[in-house]
Each structure stands twice: as structure tokens, then as C-alpha cells.
N, C-alpha and C positions, 0 to 999 in steps of 0.2 A: 271588583275591589270595593272594600267598605269605605264609607265616608269618614272624614276626620272627626275626632272627638270635639266637643264644644270647647271653646276657650273660656277660661275663668281668669278674673282679675286677682292675682295673688296678694294684692295689698291688704286684703281682709283675712288672709290666712294667719293662724297662730299656732305656734308650737309650745305654748306655755302649758304647764300642768295645771290641773284644777282639782280642788277638794274643799268642801265646806262641811264642818261638823255641826250638827244641830242636836243639842242636848234634849232628851226626852225623859219624862219621869220613869219610863220603863227601860231606859238604856240610852242609845244615841243612834243618829243616822249620819252616815258620811255620804254626802251628795258628790258624785264624781263626774257629773256632767253639768256644764253651765246651764243656768236657768232659762236662757233664751233659745234653747233648742226645742224641736218638736217631739222630743222624747226625754225621759229622765232615767238616770241610773243611780241607785242608792245601795249602800251596805247598811242593813239594819242590825245593830247589836242589841239583843234582847237579854235581859238578866233572867236567871233561873227563877221560875215562878211568876214572872211579870207578864202582864197581859196588855196588849194594845186595846184600844176601845173597840167595842162591838159597833161596827160602822158600816156605812154604804156610801158610795160615791155617785153623784149625779152626772159626772162628766169624765172621771178618771178611770182608766183600765190599768190593771197591775198583773204582773207575773212574778213568781218567786222561785228561787233556787236555793236550797239549803247548802251552805258552804261548810259550816262547822257546828258541832253540837247537836242537840235534839230540839225540835220545835213542832208545834201543832197549829193547825188552822181549824177554827170552828167556823163553819160556813153553811150557807143554804144549799140543799140539793135541789134537784129538778122539781120536787114536790113542795118546796118552800120550807121544809123542816131543817133545823140546825143539826148538823152532824160534825163529828170530830175526825180529822185526818191527820195522822202523824206524818210529817214531811219525810220522805225518803231521800237519801243522797243520790245524786246522779240524774234526777229528773226534775222537770219544772211543773209548776202549778199556776193556773190562770184564773183570775177572779173576773167575772163578767160585770158589766155596768149594772149597778143596782143590786148586786148580790151582797147580802149581809155577810160580814166576815170579821174575824178577830184572830190575830197571830198571838201565840203563847210560847214563851220560852220554857221548855221542860228542863233544860240545863242552860247555862250561858250558851248562847248560840249566835251565829252570824248568818243572815239571810240576804242574798242579793235580790234586789227588786228592780225590775225593768217596767217602766210605765209610761203612759202619756204624761204630759207635764202636769204640775200641780195646779189644776184648774177646778172651777166649780166649788161645790161645798162637800165636805166630808161630814156626813150626818152621824154624830156620835149618839147611838141609841142607848149605850151603857158605857160608863167610863169610870175606872177605879180612882181617877184623879180629879173627878168633877170638872173636867174641861168642857168649854162650850163647843158647839159645832164649829168646824174649822171652815169659815168662809174666807174668800180672798182677803177681806180686810183684816180678819183675825190672824190669818197666816202672815201678813205683812207686819202686824204688831209683834207677834211672837218671834219673828226672825229678823226684825229690824230692817225690813225692806221698804 
């Protein structure tokens, strides 16, 4: 016979819904997981023709799933060269730690992102909106945290 499951104190359980919209110059993000979890879930809405910064993360890992529209990722391949990949429906794409990447909206599109929490620095190597690197301090200023 198997052992009993562990007991948990239900006083910390919550059944409250959560969503936070973060406006971006290329569209917006809807964060649908609270920020104190060890993972993050987002919906990225990217306007047609808009580009996120060409960036790399020193601590964050991300995976994407195209939900609606058409999108492309420009990212490094195993030789370090930048290549373009149009995201296909029904499959996921994962960006490695330190891998240079940029999402682009071919049409208005929605991309689901699952990632580690927003930690470390997002190094913006190129940015159409002249934004600085996103350090933890910059992130707090931009989001009012």
C-alpha cells in the first residue's frame, strides 16, 4: 500500500484569477501568472511589422507557442549566425540561455510565452525604441513595482 500524500496548509491557497497587462511599444504583454511563482506565463500581442529588441538573457529561459496570426523569430543557430524562422502553428520553440533572439510580428499576432521568472538582465543589442537594457531596477521602474 502506498504512503499518504503530504499535508498542506490550505490557508495560503487562492482561487483568485490573475492578469496584468504591460504595455509595450511593439504591442502588449498579458502576464497571467503571479510574479512570485518560479515560472512565468505571458501572452505577447505583437503588432504587424513590429519587432521586439534583438536581445539575450543572462538568467531567463523562454519558450514560445504561436496562438494566432503570423510571427517570426530571428535567433542564433548552433554556429552563432542569426537565422530567421517563421513560427508554425501547433509546435513550440525554445530559446536557450544567452541565445540572441528577436520576435517579429508578420501580421498582428499572439504568442504564448512560458519562461523562468523575469530575472537578471535582458541585454538589448538593438532596439527600435531606443530602450535601455532591462535590468531588475529598470523593470521595476517601467512596471511600477
